[in-house]
Every structure is written in structure tokens, then in C-alpha cells.
C-alpha positions, 0 to 999 in steps of 0.5 A: 014415844017420849024420852022417858019411855025410851029410857025405861026400856033401854036395856031390852033395846040394847040387848035386842030383847024387845018387841018389834013394835016397841022397836019401831017406836025407838027407831022413830024417836031416835031418828029425831032426838039427838040427846037420845042417840048420844045416850044410845051411842055411848051405851054401845061404845061402853059395851064394845069396850067392855067386850073387847077386853082392851084397856083404855088409858085415861087422859092424864089430867082425868086420871089425876082428878079422879084419883084426887076425888077418890082420895078425898072421899076416902078421907071423908069417910074413913079419916086420915091416910092411916084409915082411922075410921071416924064415928058418925053420930 
């Protein structure tokens, strides 16, 4: 199994809704592919955080960068702080 094949069937694998034969291929691939192991681990952690329903505090630096980027994108799309929409032609 290649990384591309693994990624195509990833949702079914994570949910446990996958043919056992394909599951064996996943396990074999994951045993030797660190990048795919990281992807699977990140997805599992994200699902766990979501299901636990516990808020996760973002590091202050990340929070500030995210807020700044969102503000910039908002202004690019909608104009100044008053939200005047720009007409695109």
C-alpha cells in the first residue's frame, strides 16, 4: 500500500469501518511509514479533543498570529474596519 492509497481510505480506517483485508495493509504500511503515522496520530488526537469537549487554550503567540491573519483576510475581502464591502470586477 502506498501513502496515497492510505490517505484515500483514511476516514473509514479511523472510524473502524474498513474491510479487514485493507486494514492489514494499513497496519503494514503504518509500521514502516513515519509520515503516515504522524497523520493518523494527529487525526486521532483531534477526534479525542473534539469528543472530550474540553477547551484547549492556544499559546498566546499562535492566538495573536491567527487573529492578525484573520483580521488581514477580513479587510482584504470586506474593506476597512467598518466592513465596507469592496466591489470586485
